[in-house]
PDB file as gemmi writes it, atoms N, CA and C in Angstrom:
CRYST1    1.000    1.000    1.000  90.00  90.00  90.00 P 1                      
ATOM      1  N   MET A   1     -39.833 -47.242  56.540  1.00  0.00           N  
ATOM      2  CA  MET A   1     -39.488 -45.999  57.211  1.00  0.00           C  
ATOM      3  C   MET A   1     -40.170 -45.983  58.578  1.00  0.00           C  
ATOM      4  N   GLU A   2     -39.396 -45.785  59.629  1.00  0.00           N  
ATOM      5  CA  GLU A   2     -39.953 -45.788  60.974  1.00  0.00           C  
ATOM      6  C   GLU A   2     -40.681 -44.488  61.261  1.00  0.00           C  
ATOM      7  N   ASP A   3     -41.801 -44.598  61.976  1.00  0.00           N  
ATOM      8  CA  ASP A   3     -42.536 -43.403  62.386  1.00  0.00           C  
ATOM      9  C   ASP A   3     -41.791 -42.735  63.524  1.00  0.00           C  
ATOM     10  N   VAL A   4     -41.787 -41.443  63.517  1.00  0.00           N  
ATOM     11  CA  VAL A   4     -41.191 -40.683  64.602  1.00  0.00           C  
ATOM     12  C   VAL A   4     -42.350 -39.928  65.250  1.00  0.00           C  
ATOM     13  N   ARG A   5     -42.525 -40.125  66.533  1.00  0.00           N  
ATOM     14  CA  ARG A   5     -43.645 -39.510  67.233  1.00  0.00           C  
ATOM     15  C   ARG A   5     -43.172 -38.956  68.568  1.00  0.00           C  
ATOM     16  N   PHE A   6     -43.547 -37.734  68.856  1.00  0.00           N  
ATOM     17  CA  PHE A   6     -43.182 -37.077  70.102  1.00  0.00           C  
ATOM     18  C   PHE A   6     -44.412 -36.407  70.680  1.00  0.00           C  
ATOM     19  N   VAL A   7     -44.426 -36.252  71.975  1.00  0.00           N  
ATOM     20  CA  VAL A   7     -45.411 -35.412  72.637  1.00  0.00           C  
ATOM     21  C   VAL A   7     -44.690 -34.118  72.971  1.00  0.00           C  
ATOM     22  N   LEU A   8     -45.198 -33.020  72.423  1.00  0.00           N  
ATOM     23  CA  LEU A   8     -44.576 -31.717  72.635  1.00  0.00           C  
ATOM     24  C   LEU A   8     -45.458 -30.876  73.538  1.00  0.00           C  
ATOM     25  N   LYS A   9     -44.841 -30.095  74.378  1.00  0.00           N  
ATOM     26  CA  LYS A   9     -45.574 -29.209  75.271  1.00  0.00           C  
ATOM     27  C   LYS A   9     -45.563 -27.805  74.689  1.00  0.00           C  
ATOM     28  N   VAL A  10     -46.728 -27.206  74.637  1.00  0.00           N  
ATOM     29  CA  VAL A  10     -46.832 -25.828  74.164  1.00  0.00           C  
ATOM     30  C   VAL A  10     -46.406 -24.918  75.309  1.00  0.00           C  
ATOM     31  N   ARG A  11     -45.404 -24.106  75.045  1.00  0.00           N  
ATOM     32  CA  ARG A  11     -44.854 -23.221  76.072  1.00  0.00           C  
ATOM     33  C   ARG A  11     -45.455 -21.826  75.948  1.00  0.00           C  
ATOM     34  N   LYS A  12     -44.946 -20.919  76.772  1.00  0.00           N  
ATOM     35  CA  LYS A  12     -45.443 -19.540  76.734  1.00  0.00           C  
ATOM     36  C   LYS A  12     -45.420 -19.004  75.311  1.00  0.00           C  
ATOM     37  N   LYS A  13     -46.420 -18.211  75.009  1.00  0.00           N  
ATOM     38  CA  LYS A  13     -46.556 -17.569  73.698  1.00  0.00           C  
ATOM     39  C   LYS A  13     -46.676 -18.586  72.567  1.00  0.00           C  
ATOM     40  N   GLY A  14     -47.079 -19.827  72.875  1.00  0.00           N  
ATOM     41  CA  GLY A  14     -47.318 -20.841  71.840  1.00  0.00           C  
ATOM     42  C   GLY A  14     -46.081 -21.479  71.269  1.00  0.00           C  
ATOM     43  N   ILE A  15     -44.965 -21.368  71.950  1.00  0.00           N  
ATOM     44  CA  ILE A  15     -43.698 -21.897  71.431  1.00  0.00           C  
ATOM     45  C   ILE A  15     -43.664 -23.419  71.564  1.00  0.00           C  
ATOM     46  N   LEU A  16     -43.299 -24.077  70.468  1.00  0.00           N  
ATOM     47  CA  LEU A  16     -43.057 -25.517  70.445  1.00  0.00           C  
ATOM     48  C   LEU A  16     -41.588 -25.736  70.137  1.00  0.00           C  
ATOM     49  N   ILE A  17     -40.967 -26.655  70.832  1.00  0.00           N  
ATOM     50  CA  ILE A  17     -39.584 -27.006  70.530  1.00  0.00           C  
ATOM     51  C   ILE A  17     -39.604 -28.354  69.820  1.00  0.00           C  
ATOM     52  N   LEU A  18     -39.057 -28.361  68.600  1.00  0.00           N  
ATOM     53  CA  LEU A  18     -39.002 -29.599  67.825  1.00  0.00           C  
ATOM     54  C   LEU A  18     -37.701 -30.321  68.146  1.00  0.00           C  
ATOM     55  N   PRO A  19     -37.794 -31.544  68.672  1.00  0.00           N  
ATOM     56  CA  PRO A  19     -36.583 -32.296  68.989  1.00  0.00           C  
ATOM     57  C   PRO A  19     -35.725 -32.544  67.738  1.00  0.00           C  
ATOM     58  N   LYS A  20     -34.426 -32.677  67.961  1.00  0.00           N  
ATOM     59  CA  LYS A  20     -33.463 -32.850  66.867  1.00  0.00           C  
ATOM     60  C   LYS A  20     -33.831 -34.011  65.962  1.00  0.00           C  
ATOM     61  N   LYS A  21     -34.202 -35.154  66.527  1.00  0.00           N  
ATOM     62  CA  LYS A  21     -34.540 -36.327  65.715  1.00  0.00           C  
ATOM     63  C   LYS A  21     -35.734 -36.037  64.804  1.00  0.00           C  
ATOM     64  N   LEU A  22     -36.708 -35.311  65.306  1.00  0.00           N  
ATOM     65  CA  LEU A  22     -37.876 -34.944  64.514  1.00  0.00           C  
ATOM     66  C   LEU A  22     -37.486 -33.994  63.387  1.00  0.00           C  
ATOM     67  N   ARG A  23     -36.654 -32.991  63.696  1.00  0.00           N  
ATOM     68  CA  ARG A  23     -36.195 -32.044  62.664  1.00  0.00           C  
ATOM     69  C   ARG A  23     -35.411 -32.762  61.580  1.00  0.00           C  
ATOM     70  N   GLU A  24     -34.523 -33.675  61.990  1.00  0.00           N  
ATOM     71  CA  GLU A  24     -33.723 -34.414  61.009  1.00  0.00           C  
ATOM     72  C   GLU A  24     -34.615 -35.263  60.117  1.00  0.00           C  
ATOM     73  N   LYS A  25     -35.577 -35.942  60.704  1.00  0.00           N  
ATOM     74  CA  LYS A  25     -36.474 -36.816  59.943  1.00  0.00           C  
ATOM     75  C   LYS A  25     -37.308 -36.012  58.942  1.00  0.00           C  
ATOM     76  N   ALA A  26     -37.697 -34.796  59.348  1.00  0.00           N  
ATOM     77  CA  ALA A  26     -38.525 -33.951  58.484  1.00  0.00           C  
ATOM     78  C   ALA A  26     -37.700 -33.099  57.520  1.00  0.00           C  
ATOM     79  N   GLY A  27     -36.371 -33.087  57.701  1.00  0.00           N  
ATOM     80  CA  GLY A  27     -35.523 -32.269  56.835  1.00  0.00           C  
ATOM     81  C   GLY A  27     -35.599 -30.791  57.162  1.00  0.00           C  
ATOM     82  N   ILE A  28     -35.820 -30.473  58.433  1.00  0.00           N  
ATOM     83  CA  ILE A  28     -35.912 -29.085  58.867  1.00  0.00           C  
ATOM     84  C   ILE A  28     -34.568 -28.657  59.434  1.00  0.00           C  
ATOM     85  N   SER A  29     -34.042 -27.553  58.908  1.00  0.00           N  
ATOM     86  CA  SER A  29     -32.777 -27.004  59.380  1.00  0.00           C  
ATOM     87  C   SER A  29     -33.019 -25.629  59.989  1.00  0.00           C  
ATOM     88  N   GLU A  30     -32.058 -25.174  60.781  1.00  0.00           N  
ATOM     89  CA  GLU A  30     -32.161 -23.844  61.374  1.00  0.00           C  
ATOM     90  C   GLU A  30     -32.325 -22.807  60.274  1.00  0.00           C  
ATOM     91  N   GLY A  31     -33.274 -21.910  60.464  1.00  0.00           N  
ATOM     92  CA  GLY A  31     -33.525 -20.857  59.488  1.00  0.00           C  
ATOM     93  C   GLY A  31     -34.568 -21.222  58.446  1.00  0.00           C  
ATOM     94  N   ASP A  32     -34.939 -22.516  58.356  1.00  0.00           N  
ATOM     95  CA  ASP A  32     -35.979 -22.921  57.407  1.00  0.00           C  
ATOM     96  C   ASP A  32     -37.313 -22.327  57.818  1.00  0.00           C  
ATOM     97  N   GLU A  33     -38.185 -22.164  56.848  1.00  0.00           N  
ATOM     98  CA  GLU A  33     -39.556 -21.755  57.135  1.00  0.00           C  
ATOM     99  C   GLU A  33     -40.443 -22.966  56.958  1.00  0.00           C  
ATOM    100  N   VAL A  34     -41.522 -23.027  57.731  1.00  0.00           N  
ATOM    101  CA  VAL A  34     -42.464 -24.138  57.628  1.00  0.00           C  
ATOM    102  C   VAL A  34     -43.862 -23.587  57.398  1.00  0.00           C  
ATOM    103  N   ILE A  35     -44.669 -24.384  56.744  1.00  0.00           N  
ATOM    104  CA  ILE A  35     -46.079 -24.065  56.543  1.00  0.00           C  
ATOM    105  C   ILE A  35     -46.848 -24.948  57.517  1.00  0.00           C  
ATOM    106  N   VAL A  36     -47.728 -24.344  58.291  1.00  0.00           N  
ATOM    107  CA  VAL A  36     -48.559 -25.100  59.222  1.00  0.00           C  
ATOM    108  C   VAL A  36     -50.005 -24.828  58.862  1.00  0.00           C  
ATOM    109  N   GLU A  37     -50.751 -25.911  58.650  1.00  0.00           N  
ATOM    110  CA  GLU A  37     -52.156 -25.804  58.288  1.00  0.00           C  
ATOM    111  C   GLU A  37     -52.988 -26.640  59.252  1.00  0.00           C  
ATOM    112  N   VAL A  38     -54.235 -26.252  59.421  1.00  0.00           N  
ATOM    113  CA  VAL A  38     -55.174 -27.035  60.215  1.00  0.00           C  
ATOM    114  C   VAL A  38     -56.026 -27.827  59.239  1.00  0.00           C  
ATOM    115  N   GLU A  39     -55.996 -29.145  59.378  1.00  0.00           N  
ATOM    116  CA  GLU A  39     -56.840 -30.040  58.588  1.00  0.00           C  
ATOM    117  C   GLU A  39     -57.707 -30.813  59.575  1.00  0.00           C  
ATOM    118  N   ARG A  40     -58.966 -30.425  59.620  1.00  0.00           N  
ATOM    119  CA  ARG A  40     -59.903 -30.967  60.610  1.00  0.00           C  
ATOM    120  C   ARG A  40     -59.346 -30.753  62.009  1.00  0.00           C  
ATOM    121  N   ASP A  41     -58.979 -31.814  62.706  1.00  0.00           N  
ATOM    122  CA  ASP A  41     -58.472 -31.675  64.073  1.00  0.00           C  
ATOM    123  C   ASP A  41     -56.970 -31.892  64.151  1.00  0.00           C  
ATOM    124  N   ARG A  42     -56.267 -31.716  63.040  1.00  0.00           N  
ATOM    125  CA  ARG A  42     -54.825 -31.955  62.998  1.00  0.00           C  
ATOM    126  C   ARG A  42     -54.077 -30.715  62.543  1.00  0.00           C  
ATOM    127  N   LEU A  43     -52.863 -30.580  63.039  1.00  0.00           N  
ATOM    128  CA  LEU A  43     -51.944 -29.586  62.497  1.00  0.00           C  
ATOM    129  C   LEU A  43     -51.019 -30.316  61.546  1.00  0.00           C  
ATOM    130  N   VAL A  44     -50.876 -29.795  60.351  1.00  0.00           N  
ATOM    131  CA  VAL A  44     -49.988 -30.393  59.363  1.00  0.00           C  
ATOM    132  C   VAL A  44     -48.868 -29.391  59.102  1.00  0.00           C  
ATOM    133  N   MET A  45     -47.638 -29.824  59.298  1.00  0.00           N  
ATOM    134  CA  MET A  45     -46.484 -28.949  59.148  1.00  0.00           C  
ATOM    135  C   MET A  45     -45.609 -29.476  58.004  1.00  0.00           C  
ATOM    136  N   ARG A  46     -45.244 -28.568  57.102  1.00  0.00           N  
ATOM    137  CA  ARG A  46     -44.361 -28.934  55.992  1.00  0.00           C  
ATOM    138  C   ARG A  46     -43.262 -27.900  55.872  1.00  0.00           C  
ATOM    139  N   VAL A  47     -42.106 -28.369  55.472  1.00  0.00           N  
ATOM    140  CA  VAL A  47     -40.990 -27.450  55.241  1.00  0.00           C  
ATOM    141  C   VAL A  47     -41.266 -26.686  53.948  1.00  0.00           C  
ATOM    142  N   LEU A  48     -41.075 -25.383  53.989  1.00  0.00           N  
ATOM    143  CA  LEU A  48     -41.247 -24.548  52.801  1.00  0.00           C  
ATOM    144  C   LEU A  48     -39.917 -24.521  52.061  1.00  0.00           C  
ATOM    145  N   LYS A  49     -39.853 -25.241  50.983  1.00  0.00           N  
ATOM    146  CA  LYS A  49     -38.640 -25.289  50.159  1.00  0.00           C  
ATOM    147  C   LYS A  49     -38.975 -24.634  48.818  1.00  0.00           C  
ATOM    148  N   PRO A  50     -38.421 -23.446  48.567  1.00  0.00           N  
ATOM    149  CA  PRO A  50     -38.688 -22.796  47.285  1.00  0.00           C  
ATOM    150  C   PRO A  50     -38.192 -23.657  46.128  1.00  0.00           C  
ATOM    151  N   ARG A  51     -38.948 -23.640  45.072  1.00  0.00           N  
ATOM    152  CA  ARG A  51     -38.538 -24.379  43.879  1.00  0.00           C  
ATOM    153  C   ARG A  51     -37.457 -23.600  43.150  1.00  0.00           C  
ATOM    154  N   VAL A  52     -36.441 -24.300  42.748  1.00  0.00           N  
ATOM    155  CA  VAL A  52     -35.382 -23.681  41.959  1.00  0.00           C  
ATOM    156  C   VAL A  52     -35.706 -23.965  40.504  1.00  0.00           C  
ATOM    157  N   VAL A  53     -35.810 -22.910  39.732  1.00  0.00           N  
ATOM    158  CA  VAL A  53     -36.190 -23.042  38.334  1.00  0.00           C  
ATOM    159  C   VAL A  53     -35.032 -22.584  37.466  1.00  0.00           C  
ATOM    160  N   ASP A  54     -34.709 -23.381  36.476  1.00  0.00           N  
ATOM    161  CA  ASP A  54     -33.650 -23.023  35.542  1.00  0.00           C  
ATOM    162  C   ASP A  54     -34.261 -22.174  34.431  1.00  0.00           C  
ATOM    163  N   VAL A  55     -33.880 -20.914  34.382  1.00  0.00           N  
ATOM    164  CA  VAL A  55     -34.449 -19.985  33.420  1.00  0.00           C  
ATOM    165  C   VAL A  55     -33.337 -19.433  32.546  1.00  0.00           C  
ATOM    166  N   ASP A  56     -33.616 -19.354  31.264  1.00  0.00           N  
ATOM    167  CA  ASP A  56     -32.667 -18.792  30.307  1.00  0.00           C  
ATOM    168  C   ASP A  56     -32.655 -17.273  30.469  1.00  0.00           C  
ATOM    169  N   PRO A  57     -31.519 -16.691  30.867  1.00  0.00           N  
ATOM    170  CA  PRO A  57     -31.467 -15.233  31.069  1.00  0.00           C  
ATOM    171  C   PRO A  57     -31.807 -14.438  29.812  1.00  0.00           C  
ATOM    172  N   CYS A  58     -31.512 -14.975  28.650  1.00  0.00           N  
ATOM    173  CA  CYS A  58     -31.849 -14.281  27.400  1.00  0.00           C  
ATOM    174  C   CYS A  58     -33.364 -14.205  27.219  1.00  0.00           C  
ATOM    175  N   PHE A  59     -34.061 -15.279  27.614  1.00  0.00           N  
ATOM    176  CA  PHE A  59     -35.513 -15.306  27.525  1.00  0.00           C  
ATOM    177  C   PHE A  59     -36.118 -14.271  28.473  1.00  0.00           C  
ATOM    178  N   VAL A  60     -35.584 -14.185  29.681  1.00  0.00           N  
ATOM    179  CA  VAL A  60     -36.076 -13.213  30.662  1.00  0.00           C  
ATOM    180  C   VAL A  60     -35.843 -11.798  30.141  1.00  0.00           C  
ATOM    181  N   GLU A  61     -34.663 -11.550  29.584  1.00  0.00           N  
ATOM    182  CA  GLU A  61     -34.358 -10.233  29.033  1.00  0.00           C  
ATOM    183  C   GLU A  61     -35.323  -9.871  27.907  1.00  0.00           C  
ATOM    184  N   LYS A  62     -35.636 -10.838  27.052  1.00  0.00           N  
ATOM    185  CA  LYS A  62     -36.578 -10.617  25.949  1.00  0.00           C  
ATOM    186  C   LYS A  62     -37.963 -10.257  26.497  1.00  0.00           C  
ATOM    187  N   LEU A  63     -38.416 -11.004  27.515  1.00  0.00           N  
ATOM    188  CA  LEU A  63     -39.723 -10.714  28.107  1.00  0.00           C  
ATOM    189  C   LEU A  63     -39.759  -9.323  28.735  1.00  0.00           C  
ATOM    190  N   LEU A  64     -38.696  -8.966  29.446  1.00  0.00           N  
ATOM    191  CA  LEU A  64     -38.635  -7.645  30.060  1.00  0.00           C  
ATOM    192  C   LEU A  64     -38.609  -6.534  29.014  1.00  0.00           C  
ATOM    193  N   ARG A  65     -37.881  -6.753  27.924  1.00  0.00           N  
ATOM    194  CA  ARG A  65     -37.828  -5.764  26.840  1.00  0.00           C  
ATOM    195  C   ARG A  65     -39.213  -5.581  26.217  1.00  0.00           C  
ATOM    196  N   GLU A  66     -39.913  -6.706  25.985  1.00  0.00           N  
ATOM    197  CA  GLU A  66     -41.261  -6.631  25.417  1.00  0.00           C  
ATOM    198  C   GLU A  66     -42.207  -5.894  26.368  1.00  0.00           C  
ATOM    199  N   GLU A  67     -42.104  -6.182  27.656  1.00  0.00           N  
ATOM    200  CA  GLU A  67     -42.942  -5.509  28.651  1.00  0.00           C  
ATOM    201  C   GLU A  67     -42.642  -4.012  28.682  1.00  0.00           C  
ATOM    202  N   TYR A  68     -41.364  -3.653  28.604  1.00  0.00           N  
ATOM    203  CA  TYR A  68     -40.971  -2.250  28.584  1.00  0.00           C  
ATOM    204  C   TYR A  68     -41.573  -1.549  27.361  1.00  0.00           C  
ATOM    205  N   GLU A  69     -41.457  -2.170  26.198  1.00  0.00           N  
ATOM    206  CA  GLU A  69     -41.995  -1.567  24.971  1.00  0.00           C  
ATOM    207  C   GLU A  69     -43.504  -1.417  25.050  1.00  0.00           C  
ATOM    208  N   HIS A  70     -44.170  -2.400  25.603  1.00  0.00           N  
ATOM    209  CA  HIS A  70     -45.621  -2.346  25.764  1.00  0.00           C  
ATOM    210  C   HIS A  70     -46.003  -1.166  26.669  1.00  0.00           C  
ATOM    211  N   GLU A  71     -45.332  -1.029  27.809  1.00  0.00           N  
ATOM    212  CA  GLU A  71     -45.617   0.067  28.735  1.00  0.00           C  
ATOM    213  C   GLU A  71     -45.294   1.419  28.095  1.00  0.00           C  
ATOM    214  N   LYS A  72     -44.215   1.482  27.338  1.00  0.00           N  
ATOM    215  CA  LYS A  72     -43.825   2.723  26.662  1.00  0.00           C  
ATOM    216  C   LYS A  72     -44.917   3.161  25.680  1.00  0.00           C  
ATOM    217  N   ARG A  73     -45.422   2.202  24.887  1.00  0.00           N  
ATOM    218  CA  ARG A  73     -46.490   2.528  23.931  1.00  0.00           C  
ATOM    219  C   ARG A  73     -47.758   2.974  24.663  1.00  0.00           C  
ATOM    220  N   LYS A  74     -48.071   2.321  25.773  1.00  0.00           N  
ATOM    221  CA  LYS A  74     -49.255   2.683  26.553  1.00  0.00           C  
ATOM    222  C   LYS A  74     -49.129   4.117  27.069  1.00  0.00           C  
ATOM    223  N   HIS A  75     -47.964   4.467  27.598  1.00  0.00           N  
ATOM    224  CA  HIS A  75     -47.760   5.831  28.094  1.00  0.00           C  
ATOM    225  C   HIS A  75     -47.804   6.859  26.964  1.00  0.00           C  
ATOM    226  N   GLU A  76     -47.270   6.503  25.818  1.00  0.00           N  
ATOM    227  CA  GLU A  76     -47.321   7.422  24.678  1.00  0.00           C  
ATOM    228  C   GLU A  76     -48.764   7.684  24.265  1.00  0.00           C  
ATOM    229  N   ARG A  77     -49.599   6.636  24.271  1.00  0.00           N  
ATOM    230  CA  ARG A  77     -51.014   6.830  23.924  1.00  0.00           C  
ATOM    231  C   ARG A  77     -51.705   7.728  24.951  1.00  0.00           C  
ATOM    232  N   ILE A  78     -51.372   7.536  26.213  1.00  0.00           N  
ATOM    233  CA  ILE A  78     -52.007   8.323  27.275  1.00  0.00           C  
ATOM    234  C   ILE A  78     -51.557   9.775  27.228  1.00  0.00           C  
ATOM    235  N   PHE A  79     -50.255  10.006  27.129  1.00  0.00           N  
ATOM    236  CA  PHE A  79     -49.729  11.366  27.245  1.00  0.00           C  
ATOM    237  C   PHE A  79     -49.647  12.130  25.930  1.00  0.00           C  
ATOM    238  N   TYR A  80     -49.509  11.417  24.821  1.00  0.00           N  
ATOM    239  CA  TYR A  80     -49.304  12.108  23.550  1.00  0.00           C  
ATOM    240  C   TYR A  80     -50.390  11.802  22.538  1.00  0.00           C  
ATOM    241  N   GLY A  81     -51.472  11.211  22.960  1.00  0.00           N  
ATOM    242  CA  GLY A  81     -52.590  10.982  22.068  1.00  0.00           C  
ATOM    243  C   GLY A  81     -52.391   9.873  21.045  1.00  0.00           C  
ATOM    244  N   GLY A  82     -51.466   8.980  21.278  1.00  0.00           N  
ATOM    245  CA  GLY A  82     -51.380   7.802  20.424  1.00  0.00           C  
ATOM    246  C   GLY A  82     -50.156   7.699  19.555  1.00  0.00           C  
ATOM    247  N   GLU A  83     -49.691   8.773  19.013  1.00  0.00           N  
ATOM    248  CA  GLU A  83     -48.540   8.705  18.108  1.00  0.00           C  
ATOM    249  C   GLU A  83     -47.241   8.903  18.865  1.00  0.00           C  
ATOM    250  N   ALA A  84     -46.323   7.963  18.699  1.00  0.00           N  
ATOM    251  CA  ALA A  84     -45.027   8.069  19.368  1.00  0.00           C  
ATOM    252  C   ALA A  84     -44.311   9.316  18.879  1.00  0.00           C  
ATOM    253  N   GLY A  85     -43.894  10.124  19.806  1.00  0.00           N  
ATOM    254  CA  GLY A  85     -43.084  11.284  19.450  1.00  0.00           C  
ATOM    255  C   GLY A  85     -43.870  12.495  18.971  1.00  0.00           C  
ATOM    256  N   SER A  86     -45.187  12.365  18.721  1.00  0.00           N  
ATOM    257  CA  SER A  86     -45.956  13.535  18.264  1.00  0.00           C  
ATOM    258  C   SER A  86     -46.632  14.153  19.473  1.00  0.00           C  
ATOM    259  N   ARG A  87     -46.144  15.312  19.874  1.00  0.00           N  
ATOM    260  CA  ARG A  87     -46.694  15.999  21.051  1.00  0.00           C  
ATOM    261  C   ARG A  87     -47.632  17.095  20.596  1.00  0.00           C  
ATOM    262  N   HIS A  88     -48.695  17.237  21.352  1.00  0.00           N  
ATOM    263  CA  HIS A  88     -49.675  18.279  21.025  1.00  0.00           C  
ATOM    264  C   HIS A  88     -49.484  19.493  21.842  1.00  0.00           C  
TER     265      HIS A  88                                                      
END                                                                             
């Protein structure tokens, strides 16, 4: 894999223009977000690519239902003294 190296000039307000060849090599497209970090005396730039996760919608629904029931019981204890449906 060939190294791609450019000298970039920092413009007003800190703007850097990434040449097309550099963007293509790094896999950066218009609208992408990048993470830039300082490591010692270097700037390290990486494309922020969200991970796509395959999730079973039934599993998510089950988790949300359990969370709802948990919160419902918590509120019943707070507002009604512990027993569901028994109001004082």
